[in-house]
Each structure stands twice: as structure tokens, then as C-alpha cells.
mmCIF file of the N, C-alpha and C atoms, coordinates in Angstrom:
data_MODEL
# 
_entry.id   MODEL 
# 
loop_
_atom_site.group_PDB 
_atom_site.id 
_atom_site.type_symbol 
_atom_site.label_atom_id 
_atom_site.label_alt_id 
_atom_site.label_comp_id 
_atom_site.label_asym_id 
_atom_site.label_entity_id 
_atom_site.label_seq_id 
_atom_site.pdbx_PDB_ins_code 
_atom_site.Cartn_x 
_atom_site.Cartn_y 
_atom_site.Cartn_z 
_atom_site.occupancy 
_atom_site.B_iso_or_equiv 
_atom_site.pdbx_formal_charge 
_atom_site.auth_seq_id 
_atom_site.auth_comp_id 
_atom_site.auth_asym_id 
_atom_site.auth_atom_id 
_atom_site.pdbx_PDB_model_num 
ATOM 1   N N  . MET A 1 1  ? 0.736   -1.147 0.007   1.00 0.00 ? 1  MET A N  1 
ATOM 2   C CA . MET A 1 1  ? 0.051   -0.023 -0.026  1.00 0.00 ? 1  MET A CA 1 
ATOM 3   C C  . MET A 1 1  ? 0.937   1.212  0.047   1.00 0.00 ? 1  MET A C  1 
ATOM 4   N N  . GLU A 1 2  ? 1.900   1.192  0.707   1.00 0.00 ? 2  GLU A N  1 
ATOM 5   C CA . GLU A 1 2  ? 2.883   2.467  0.806   1.00 0.00 ? 2  GLU A CA 1 
ATOM 6   C C  . GLU A 1 2  ? 3.408   2.612  -0.514  1.00 0.00 ? 2  GLU A C  1 
ATOM 7   N N  . THR A 1 3  ? 3.791   1.600  -1.232  1.00 0.00 ? 3  THR A N  1 
ATOM 8   C CA . THR A 1 3  ? 4.350   1.688  -2.651  1.00 0.00 ? 3  THR A CA 1 
ATOM 9   C C  . THR A 1 3  ? 3.412   2.204  -3.663  1.00 0.00 ? 3  THR A C  1 
ATOM 10  N N  . ASP A 1 4  ? 2.073   1.567  -3.459  1.00 0.00 ? 4  ASP A N  1 
ATOM 11  C CA . ASP A 1 4  ? 1.219   2.253  -4.413  1.00 0.00 ? 4  ASP A CA 1 
ATOM 12  C C  . ASP A 1 4  ? 0.968   3.933  -4.132  1.00 0.00 ? 4  ASP A C  1 
ATOM 13  N N  . ASN A 1 5  ? 0.793   4.230  -2.786  1.00 0.00 ? 5  ASN A N  1 
ATOM 14  C CA . ASN A 1 5  ? 0.594   5.778  -2.575  1.00 0.00 ? 5  ASN A CA 1 
ATOM 15  C C  . ASN A 1 5  ? 1.789   6.402  -3.026  1.00 0.00 ? 5  ASN A C  1 
ATOM 16  N N  . GLU A 1 6  ? 3.011   6.002  -2.825  1.00 0.00 ? 6  GLU A N  1 
ATOM 17  C CA . GLU A 1 6  ? 4.274   6.679  -3.569  1.00 0.00 ? 6  GLU A CA 1 
ATOM 18  C C  . GLU A 1 6  ? 4.256   6.762  -5.244  1.00 0.00 ? 6  GLU A C  1 
ATOM 19  N N  . VAL A 1 7  ? 3.959   5.716  -5.775  1.00 0.00 ? 7  VAL A N  1 
ATOM 20  C CA . VAL A 1 7  ? 3.820   5.484  -7.026  1.00 0.00 ? 7  VAL A CA 1 
ATOM 21  C C  . VAL A 1 7  ? 2.634   6.594  -7.625  1.00 0.00 ? 7  VAL A C  1 
ATOM 22  N N  . VAL A 1 8  ? 1.536   6.316  -7.311  1.00 0.00 ? 8  VAL A N  1 
ATOM 23  C CA . VAL A 1 8  ? 0.332   6.660  -7.838  1.00 0.00 ? 8  VAL A CA 1 
ATOM 24  C C  . VAL A 1 8  ? -0.006  8.200  -7.373  1.00 0.00 ? 8  VAL A C  1 
ATOM 25  N N  . ARG A 1 9  ? 0.274   8.351  -6.012  1.00 0.00 ? 9  ARG A N  1 
ATOM 26  C CA . ARG A 1 9  ? 0.096   9.748  -5.708  1.00 0.00 ? 9  ARG A CA 1 
ATOM 27  C C  . ARG A 1 9  ? -1.323  10.029 -5.490  1.00 0.00 ? 9  ARG A C  1 
ATOM 28  N N  . LYS A 1 10 ? -2.031  9.857  -4.533  1.00 0.00 ? 10 LYS A N  1 
ATOM 29  C CA . LYS A 1 10 ? -3.500  10.263 -4.392  1.00 0.00 ? 10 LYS A CA 1 
ATOM 30  C C  . LYS A 1 10 ? -3.725  11.655 -4.547  1.00 0.00 ? 10 LYS A C  1 
ATOM 31  N N  . GLN A 1 11 ? -4.563  12.191 -5.169  1.00 0.00 ? 11 GLN A N  1 
ATOM 32  C CA . GLN A 1 11 ? -4.960  13.469 -5.305  1.00 0.00 ? 11 GLN A CA 1 
ATOM 33  C C  . GLN A 1 11 ? -5.873  13.996 -4.275  1.00 0.00 ? 11 GLN A C  1 
ATOM 34  N N  . ASN A 1 12 ? -5.973  15.091 -3.686  1.00 0.00 ? 12 ASN A N  1 
ATOM 35  C CA . ASN A 1 12 ? -6.887  15.655 -2.771  1.00 0.00 ? 12 ASN A CA 1 
ATOM 36  C C  . ASN A 1 12 ? -8.211  15.834 -3.419  1.00 0.00 ? 12 ASN A C  1 
ATOM 37  N N  . SER A 1 13 ? -9.251  15.267 -3.190  1.00 0.00 ? 13 SER A N  1 
ATOM 38  C CA . SER A 1 13 ? -10.536 15.336 -3.624  1.00 0.00 ? 13 SER A CA 1 
ATOM 39  C C  . SER A 1 13 ? -11.051 16.655 -3.220  1.00 0.00 ? 13 SER A C  1 
ATOM 40  N N  . CYS A 1 14 ? -11.349 17.697 -3.949  1.00 0.00 ? 14 CYS A N  1 
ATOM 41  C CA . CYS A 1 14 ? -12.155 18.799 -3.646  1.00 0.00 ? 14 CYS A CA 1 
ATOM 42  C C  . CYS A 1 14 ? -13.372 18.988 -4.440  1.00 0.00 ? 14 CYS A C  1 
ATOM 43  N N  . ASN A 1 15 ? -14.386 19.477 -3.938  1.00 0.00 ? 15 ASN A N  1 
ATOM 44  C CA . ASN A 1 15 ? -15.643 19.747 -4.293  1.00 0.00 ? 15 ASN A CA 1 
ATOM 45  C C  . ASN A 1 15 ? -15.565 21.330 -5.101  1.00 0.00 ? 15 ASN A C  1 
ATOM 46  N N  . ARG A 1 16 ? -15.638 21.090 -6.309  1.00 0.00 ? 16 ARG A N  1 
ATOM 47  C CA . ARG A 1 16 ? -15.440 22.416 -7.286  1.00 0.00 ? 16 ARG A CA 1 
ATOM 48  C C  . ARG A 1 16 ? -16.841 23.067 -7.244  1.00 0.00 ? 16 ARG A C  1 
ATOM 49  N N  . ASN A 1 17 ? -17.776 22.345 -7.182  1.00 0.00 ? 17 ASN A N  1 
ATOM 50  C CA . ASN A 1 17 ? -19.221 22.811 -7.370  1.00 0.00 ? 17 ASN A CA 1 
ATOM 51  C C  . ASN A 1 17 ? -19.778 23.022 -5.998  1.00 0.00 ? 17 ASN A C  1 
ATOM 52  N N  . LYS A 1 18 ? -19.594 23.951 -5.410  1.00 0.00 ? 18 LYS A N  1 
ATOM 53  C CA . LYS A 1 18 ? -20.122 24.332 -4.037  1.00 0.00 ? 18 LYS A CA 1 
ATOM 54  C C  . LYS A 1 18 ? -21.611 24.637 -3.767  1.00 0.00 ? 18 LYS A C  1 
ATOM 55  N N  . TRP A 1 19 ? -21.900 25.013 -5.063  1.00 0.00 ? 19 TRP A N  1 
ATOM 56  C CA . TRP A 1 19 ? -23.665 25.353 -5.392  1.00 0.00 ? 19 TRP A CA 1 
ATOM 57  C C  . TRP A 1 19 ? -24.402 24.226 -5.448  1.00 0.00 ? 19 TRP A C  1 
ATOM 58  N N  . TRP A 1 20 ? -23.680 22.776 -5.738  1.00 0.00 ? 20 TRP A N  1 
ATOM 59  C CA . TRP A 1 20 ? -24.587 21.758 -5.856  1.00 0.00 ? 20 TRP A CA 1 
ATOM 60  C C  . TRP A 1 20 ? -25.063 20.976 -4.658  1.00 0.00 ? 20 TRP A C  1 
ATOM 61  N N  . ASP A 1 21 ? -26.215 21.294 -4.375  1.00 0.00 ? 21 ASP A N  1 
ATOM 62  C CA . ASP A 1 21 ? -26.649 20.596 -3.032  1.00 0.00 ? 21 ASP A CA 1 
ATOM 63  C C  . ASP A 1 21 ? -27.878 20.044 -3.216  1.00 0.00 ? 21 ASP A C  1 
ATOM 64  N N  . GLU A 1 22 ? -28.623 19.379 -2.240  1.00 0.00 ? 22 GLU A N  1 
ATOM 65  C CA . GLU A 1 22 ? -29.836 18.805 -2.281  1.00 0.00 ? 22 GLU A CA 1 
ATOM 66  C C  . GLU A 1 22 ? -30.961 19.408 -3.033  1.00 0.00 ? 22 GLU A C  1 
ATOM 67  N N  . SER A 1 23 ? -31.160 20.608 -2.762  1.00 0.00 ? 23 SER A N  1 
ATOM 68  C CA . SER A 1 23 ? -32.058 21.439 -3.628  1.00 0.00 ? 23 SER A CA 1 
ATOM 69  C C  . SER A 1 23 ? -31.906 21.344 -5.124  1.00 0.00 ? 23 SER A C  1 
ATOM 70  N N  . TYR A 1 24 ? -30.776 21.558 -5.385  1.00 0.00 ? 24 TYR A N  1 
ATOM 71  C CA . TYR A 1 24 ? -30.489 21.564 -6.997  1.00 0.00 ? 24 TYR A CA 1 
ATOM 72  C C  . TYR A 1 24 ? -30.611 20.095 -7.480  1.00 0.00 ? 24 TYR A C  1 
ATOM 73  N N  . LYS A 1 25 ? -30.224 19.142 -6.812  1.00 0.00 ? 25 LYS A N  1 
ATOM 74  C CA . LYS A 1 25 ? -30.299 17.704 -7.005  1.00 0.00 ? 25 LYS A CA 1 
ATOM 75  C C  . LYS A 1 25 ? -31.867 17.287 -7.499  1.00 0.00 ? 25 LYS A C  1 
ATOM 76  N N  . LEU A 1 26 ? -32.777 17.696 -6.459  1.00 0.00 ? 26 LEU A N  1 
ATOM 77  C CA . LEU A 1 26 ? -34.019 17.612 -6.568  1.00 0.00 ? 26 LEU A CA 1 
ATOM 78  C C  . LEU A 1 26 ? -34.859 18.364 -7.889  1.00 0.00 ? 26 LEU A C  1 
ATOM 79  N N  . ILE A 1 27 ? -34.462 19.447 -8.034  1.00 0.00 ? 27 ILE A N  1 
ATOM 80  C CA . ILE A 1 27 ? -34.877 20.165 -9.300  1.00 0.00 ? 27 ILE A CA 1 
ATOM 81  C C  . ILE A 1 27 ? -34.328 19.380 -10.600 1.00 0.00 ? 27 ILE A C  1 
ATOM 82  N N  . MET A 1 28 ? -32.890 19.025 -10.462 1.00 0.00 ? 28 MET A N  1 
ATOM 83  C CA . MET A 1 28 ? -32.456 18.394 -11.733 1.00 0.00 ? 28 MET A CA 1 
ATOM 84  C C  . MET A 1 28 ? -33.395 16.979 -11.883 1.00 0.00 ? 28 MET A C  1 
ATOM 85  N N  . THR A 1 29 ? -33.637 16.314 -10.905 1.00 0.00 ? 29 THR A N  1 
ATOM 86  C CA . THR A 1 29 ? -34.237 15.159 -10.833 1.00 0.00 ? 29 THR A CA 1 
ATOM 87  C C  . THR A 1 29 ? -35.794 15.519 -11.425 1.00 0.00 ? 29 THR A C  1 
ATOM 88  N N  . GLN A 1 30 ? -36.339 16.429 -11.143 1.00 0.00 ? 30 GLN A N  1 
ATOM 89  C CA . GLN A 1 30 ? -37.742 16.615 -11.779 1.00 0.00 ? 30 GLN A CA 1 
ATOM 90  C C  . GLN A 1 30 ? -37.728 17.063 -13.055 1.00 0.00 ? 30 GLN A C  1 
ATOM 91  N N  . LYS A 1 31 ? -36.647 17.839 -13.407 1.00 0.00 ? 31 LYS A N  1 
ATOM 92  C CA . LYS A 1 31 ? -36.586 18.119 -14.867 1.00 0.00 ? 31 LYS A CA 1 
ATOM 93  C C  . LYS A 1 31 ? -36.353 16.876 -15.761 1.00 0.00 ? 31 LYS A C  1 
ATOM 94  N N  . ASN A 1 32 ? -35.373 16.164 -15.220 1.00 0.00 ? 32 ASN A N  1 
ATOM 95  C CA . ASN A 1 32 ? -35.095 14.832 -16.140 1.00 0.00 ? 32 ASN A CA 1 
ATOM 96  C C  . ASN A 1 32 ? -36.489 14.017 -16.190 1.00 0.00 ? 32 ASN A C  1 
ATOM 97  N N  . GLU A 1 33 ? -37.112 14.037 -14.970 1.00 0.00 ? 33 GLU A N  1 
ATOM 98  C CA . GLU A 1 33 ? -38.396 13.132 -15.024 1.00 0.00 ? 33 GLU A CA 1 
ATOM 99  C C  . GLU A 1 33 ? -39.352 13.709 -16.164 1.00 0.00 ? 33 GLU A C  1 
ATOM 100 N N  . ALA A 1 34 ? -39.554 15.026 -16.282 1.00 0.00 ? 34 ALA A N  1 
ATOM 101 C CA . ALA A 1 34 ? -40.186 15.647 -17.146 1.00 0.00 ? 34 ALA A CA 1 
ATOM 102 C C  . ALA A 1 34 ? -39.834 15.724 -18.618 1.00 0.00 ? 34 ALA A C  1 
ATOM 103 N N  . ARG A 1 35 ? -38.591 15.322 -18.830 1.00 0.00 ? 35 ARG A N  1 
ATOM 104 C CA . ARG A 1 35 ? -37.868 15.284 -20.163 1.00 0.00 ? 35 ARG A CA 1 
ATOM 105 C C  . ARG A 1 35 ? -38.504 14.057 -20.729 1.00 0.00 ? 35 ARG A C  1 
ATOM 106 N N  . LYS A 1 36 ? -38.140 12.852 -19.539 1.00 0.00 ? 36 LYS A N  1 
ATOM 107 C CA . LYS A 1 36 ? -38.347 11.458 -20.064 1.00 0.00 ? 36 LYS A CA 1 
ATOM 108 C C  . LYS A 1 36 ? -39.987 11.101 -20.491 1.00 0.00 ? 36 LYS A C  1 
ATOM 109 N N  . LYS A 1 37 ? -40.898 12.034 -19.803 1.00 0.00 ? 37 LYS A N  1 
ATOM 110 C CA . LYS A 1 37 ? -42.285 12.022 -20.041 1.00 0.00 ? 37 LYS A CA 1 
ATOM 111 C C  . LYS A 1 37 ? -42.641 12.823 -21.548 1.00 0.00 ? 37 LYS A C  1 
ATOM 112 N N  . TYR A 1 38 ? -41.786 13.813 -21.613 1.00 0.00 ? 38 TYR A N  1 
ATOM 113 C CA . TYR A 1 38 ? -41.992 14.474 -22.877 1.00 0.00 ? 38 TYR A CA 1 
ATOM 114 C C  . TYR A 1 38 ? -41.672 13.593 -24.090 1.00 0.00 ? 38 TYR A C  1 
ATOM 115 N N  . LEU A 1 39 ? -40.579 12.890 -23.766 1.00 0.00 ? 39 LEU A N  1 
ATOM 116 C CA . LEU A 1 39 ? -40.174 12.106 -24.994 1.00 0.00 ? 39 LEU A CA 1 
ATOM 117 C C  . LEU A 1 39 ? -40.961 10.800 -24.982 1.00 0.00 ? 39 LEU A C  1 
ATOM 118 N N  . LEU A 1 40 ? -41.615 10.406 -24.148 1.00 0.00 ? 40 LEU A N  1 
ATOM 119 C CA . LEU A 1 40 ? -42.439 9.471  -24.356 1.00 0.00 ? 40 LEU A CA 1 
ATOM 120 C C  . LEU A 1 40 ? -43.761 9.736  -24.989 1.00 0.00 ? 40 LEU A C  1 
ATOM 121 N N  . VAL A 1 41 ? -44.322 10.717 -24.588 1.00 0.00 ? 41 VAL A N  1 
ATOM 122 C CA . VAL A 1 41 ? -45.698 11.345 -24.999 1.00 0.00 ? 41 VAL A CA 1 
ATOM 123 C C  . VAL A 1 41 ? -45.383 12.850 -25.537 1.00 0.00 ? 41 VAL A C  1 
ATOM 124 N N  . LYS A 1 42 ? -45.263 13.063 -26.608 1.00 0.00 ? 42 LYS A N  1 
ATOM 125 C CA . LYS A 1 42 ? -45.014 14.340 -27.141 1.00 0.00 ? 42 LYS A CA 1 
ATOM 126 C C  . LYS A 1 42 ? -46.113 15.101 -27.332 1.00 0.00 ? 42 LYS A C  1 
ATOM 127 N N  . THR A 1 43 ? -46.781 15.763 -26.132 1.00 0.00 ? 43 THR A N  1 
ATOM 128 C CA . THR A 1 43 ? -47.985 16.522 -26.205 1.00 0.00 ? 43 THR A CA 1 
ATOM 129 C C  . THR A 1 43 ? -47.536 18.215 -25.861 1.00 0.00 ? 43 THR A C  1 
ATOM 130 N N  . ARG A 1 44 ? -48.459 19.052 -26.158 1.00 0.00 ? 44 ARG A N  1 
ATOM 131 C CA . ARG A 1 44 ? -48.211 20.398 -25.994 1.00 0.00 ? 44 ARG A CA 1 
ATOM 132 C C  . ARG A 1 44 ? -47.786 20.598 -24.496 1.00 0.00 ? 44 ARG A C  1 
ATOM 133 N N  . THR A 1 45 ? -48.770 19.920 -23.565 1.00 0.00 ? 45 THR A N  1 
ATOM 134 C CA . THR A 1 45 ? -48.375 20.235 -22.058 1.00 0.00 ? 45 THR A CA 1 
ATOM 135 C C  . THR A 1 45 ? -47.266 19.494 -21.568 1.00 0.00 ? 45 THR A C  1 
ATOM 136 N N  . SER A 1 46 ? -46.964 18.345 -22.099 1.00 0.00 ? 46 SER A N  1 
ATOM 137 C CA . SER A 1 46 ? -45.548 17.722 -21.663 1.00 0.00 ? 46 SER A CA 1 
ATOM 138 C C  . SER A 1 46 ? -44.472 18.626 -21.899 1.00 0.00 ? 46 SER A C  1 
ATOM 139 N N  . CYS A 1 47 ? -44.455 19.141 -23.193 1.00 0.00 ? 47 CYS A N  1 
ATOM 140 C CA . CYS A 1 47 ? -43.343 20.146 -23.648 1.00 0.00 ? 47 CYS A CA 1 
ATOM 141 C C  . CYS A 1 47 ? -43.366 21.082 -22.922 1.00 0.00 ? 47 CYS A C  1 
ATOM 142 N N  . GLU A 1 48 ? -44.426 21.802 -22.256 1.00 0.00 ? 48 GLU A N  1 
ATOM 143 C CA . GLU A 1 48 ? -44.609 23.079 -21.500 1.00 0.00 ? 48 GLU A CA 1 
ATOM 144 C C  . GLU A 1 48 ? -44.103 22.875 -20.105 1.00 0.00 ? 48 GLU A C  1 
ATOM 145 N N  . ILE A 1 49 ? -44.522 21.820 -19.575 1.00 0.00 ? 49 ILE A N  1 
ATOM 146 C CA . ILE A 1 49 ? -43.852 21.289 -18.359 1.00 0.00 ? 49 ILE A CA 1 
ATOM 147 C C  . ILE A 1 49 ? -42.360 21.253 -18.243 1.00 0.00 ? 49 ILE A C  1 
ATOM 148 N N  . TYR A 1 50 ? -41.759 20.616 -19.300 1.00 0.00 ? 50 TYR A N  1 
ATOM 149 C CA . TYR A 1 50 ? -40.582 20.288 -19.434 1.00 0.00 ? 50 TYR A CA 1 
ATOM 150 C C  . TYR A 1 50 ? -39.678 21.634 -19.625 1.00 0.00 ? 50 TYR A C  1 
ATOM 151 N N  . GLU A 1 51 ? -40.412 22.488 -20.202 1.00 0.00 ? 51 GLU A N  1 
ATOM 152 C CA . GLU A 1 51 ? -39.583 23.883 -20.572 1.00 0.00 ? 51 GLU A CA 1 
ATOM 153 C C  . GLU A 1 51 ? -39.584 24.556 -19.330 1.00 0.00 ? 51 GLU A C  1 
ATOM 154 N N  . THR A 1 52 ? -40.701 24.606 -18.673 1.00 0.00 ? 52 THR A N  1 
ATOM 155 C CA . THR A 1 52 ? -40.634 25.317 -17.201 1.00 0.00 ? 52 THR A CA 1 
ATOM 156 C C  . THR A 1 52 ? -39.653 24.861 -16.354 1.00 0.00 ? 52 THR A C  1 
ATOM 157 N N  . LYS A 1 53 ? -39.764 23.339 -16.166 1.00 0.00 ? 53 LYS A N  1 
ATOM 158 C CA . LYS A 1 53 ? -38.847 22.801 -15.274 1.00 0.00 ? 53 LYS A CA 1 
ATOM 159 C C  . LYS A 1 53 ? -37.299 23.103 -15.846 1.00 0.00 ? 53 LYS A C  1 
ATOM 160 N N  . ARG A 1 54 ? -37.152 23.089 -17.044 1.00 0.00 ? 54 ARG A N  1 
ATOM 161 C CA . ARG A 1 54 ? -35.619 23.510 -17.478 1.00 0.00 ? 54 ARG A CA 1 
ATOM 162 C C  . ARG A 1 54 ? -35.171 24.877 -17.227 1.00 0.00 ? 54 ARG A C  1 
ATOM 163 N N  . THR A 1 55 ? -36.223 25.909 -17.427 1.00 0.00 ? 55 THR A N  1 
ATOM 164 C CA . THR A 1 55 ? -35.812 27.237 -17.097 1.00 0.00 ? 55 THR A CA 1 
ATOM 165 C C  . THR A 1 55 ? -35.617 27.395 -15.646 1.00 0.00 ? 55 THR A C  1 
ATOM 166 N N  . GLU A 1 56 ? -36.445 26.864 -14.961 1.00 0.00 ? 56 GLU A N  1 
ATOM 167 C CA . GLU A 1 56 ? -36.290 27.008 -13.465 1.00 0.00 ? 56 GLU A CA 1 
ATOM 168 C C  . GLU A 1 56 ? -34.897 26.401 -12.964 1.00 0.00 ? 56 GLU A C  1 
ATOM 169 N N  . ALA A 1 57 ? -34.556 25.127 -13.464 1.00 0.00 ? 57 ALA A N  1 
ATOM 170 C CA . ALA A 1 57 ? -33.411 24.632 -12.936 1.00 0.00 ? 57 ALA A CA 1 
ATOM 171 C C  . ALA A 1 57 ? -31.971 25.492 -13.576 1.00 0.00 ? 57 ALA A C  1 
ATOM 172 N N  . SER A 1 58 ? -32.176 25.921 -14.749 1.00 0.00 ? 58 SER A N  1 
ATOM 173 C CA . SER A 1 58 ? -30.944 26.866 -15.046 1.00 0.00 ? 58 SER A CA 1 
ATOM 174 C C  . SER A 1 58 ? -31.187 28.295 -14.463 1.00 0.00 ? 58 SER A C  1 
ATOM 175 N N  . ARG A 1 59 ? -32.314 28.909 -14.004 1.00 0.00 ? 59 ARG A N  1 
ATOM 176 C CA . ARG A 1 59 ? -32.284 29.920 -13.200 1.00 0.00 ? 59 ARG A CA 1 
ATOM 177 C C  . ARG A 1 59 ? -31.496 29.910 -11.815 1.00 0.00 ? 59 ARG A C  1 
ATOM 178 N N  . ILE A 1 60 ? -32.093 28.587 -11.133 1.00 0.00 ? 60 ILE A N  1 
ATOM 179 C CA . ILE A 1 60 ? -31.456 28.326 -10.109 1.00 0.00 ? 60 ILE A CA 1 
ATOM 180 C C  . ILE A 1 60 ? -29.913 28.210 -10.050 1.00 0.00 ? 60 ILE A C  1 
ATOM 181 N N  . CYS A 1 61 ? -29.633 27.443 -11.194 1.00 0.00 ? 61 CYS A N  1 
ATOM 182 C CA . CYS A 1 61 ? -27.949 27.189 -11.335 1.00 0.00 ? 61 CYS A CA 1 
ATOM 183 C C  . CYS A 1 61 ? -27.334 28.413 -11.416 1.00 0.00 ? 61 CYS A C  1 
ATOM 184 N N  . ARG A 1 62 ? -27.827 29.224 -12.249 1.00 0.00 ? 62 ARG A N  1 
ATOM 185 C CA . ARG A 1 62 ? -27.098 30.477 -12.228 1.00 0.00 ? 62 ARG A CA 1 
ATOM 186 C C  . ARG A 1 62 ? -27.088 31.467 -11.059 1.00 0.00 ? 62 ARG A C  1 
ATOM 187 N N  . LYS A 1 63 ? -28.017 31.353 -10.204 1.00 0.00 ? 63 LYS A N  1 
ATOM 188 C CA . LYS A 1 63 ? -28.176 32.136 -9.015  1.00 0.00 ? 63 LYS A CA 1 
ATOM 189 C C  . LYS A 1 63 ? -27.130 31.367 -7.962  1.00 0.00 ? 63 LYS A C  1 
ATOM 190 N N  . LYS A 1 64 ? -27.161 30.267 -8.150  1.00 0.00 ? 64 LYS A N  1 
ATOM 191 C CA . LYS A 1 64 ? -26.283 29.761 -6.928  1.00 0.00 ? 64 LYS A CA 1 
ATOM 192 C C  . LYS A 1 64 ? -24.846 29.808 -7.380  1.00 0.00 ? 64 LYS A C  1 
ATOM 193 N N  . GLU A 1 65 ? -24.498 29.770 -8.637  1.00 0.00 ? 65 GLU A N  1 
ATOM 194 C CA . GLU A 1 65 ? -23.220 29.999 -9.031  1.00 0.00 ? 65 GLU A CA 1 
ATOM 195 C C  . GLU A 1 65 ? -22.600 31.328 -8.879  1.00 0.00 ? 65 GLU A C  1 
ATOM 196 N N  . ASN A 1 66 ? -23.397 32.418 -9.248  1.00 0.00 ? 66 ASN A N  1 
ATOM 197 C CA . ASN A 1 66 ? -23.052 33.674 -9.145  1.00 0.00 ? 66 ASN A CA 1 
ATOM 198 C C  . ASN A 1 66 ? -23.024 34.113 -7.786  1.00 0.00 ? 66 ASN A C  1 
ATOM 199 N N  . MET A 1 67 ? -23.954 33.257 -6.537  1.00 0.00 ? 67 MET A N  1 
ATOM 200 C CA . MET A 1 67 ? -23.707 33.781 -5.077  1.00 0.00 ? 67 MET A CA 1 
ATOM 201 C C  . MET A 1 67 ? -22.312 33.071 -4.639  1.00 0.00 ? 67 MET A C  1 
ATOM 202 N N  . ASP A 1 68 ? -21.966 31.817 -5.272  1.00 0.00 ? 68 ASP A N  1 
ATOM 203 C CA . ASP A 1 68 ? -20.642 31.341 -4.856  1.00 0.00 ? 68 ASP A CA 1 
ATOM 204 C C  . ASP A 1 68 ? -19.252 32.052 -5.223  1.00 0.00 ? 68 ASP A C  1 
ATOM 205 N N  . LYS A 1 69 ? -19.448 32.942 -6.394  1.00 0.00 ? 69 LYS A N  1 
ATOM 206 C CA . LYS A 1 69 ? -18.300 33.812 -6.586  1.00 0.00 ? 69 LYS A CA 1 
ATOM 207 C C  . LYS A 1 69 ? -17.984 34.971 -5.747  1.00 0.00 ? 69 LYS A C  1 
# 
């Protein structure tokens, strides 16, 4: 194990995306589910639901990324 650690040299894992949390994960899951439904049944309402989820997710993502800077 010591030789492996010397040869391979483990890198410190750091979380680059500090804005990625449970709320954003939930929104992304909802968006992905809406997309799956839209791809299965291509109706106007399923398209609108997917579009609203997508814009909501990107808005929250932008907001959290900007607060992190």
C-alpha cells in the first residue's frame, strides 16, 4: 500500500461545485423526469412542463453559481 501511494500519489478530492446541493439535485431530478415524459408522449402540455422545469433549473443554477463567486 505504501508503494502504491508513492507511485500513484493520491490527489486530494475537492468539491469544485459548492453550489451543488440537495435542492438543486431535486430540481434536476424533476427536470429529467419531465423530459422523459415529454420524450414518451410528445404533447403540448408535456413540452410546456419540461420547458418550465428546464428554465427553473437553469435559473437556480445561475443564481447559486453567482452567489458562490
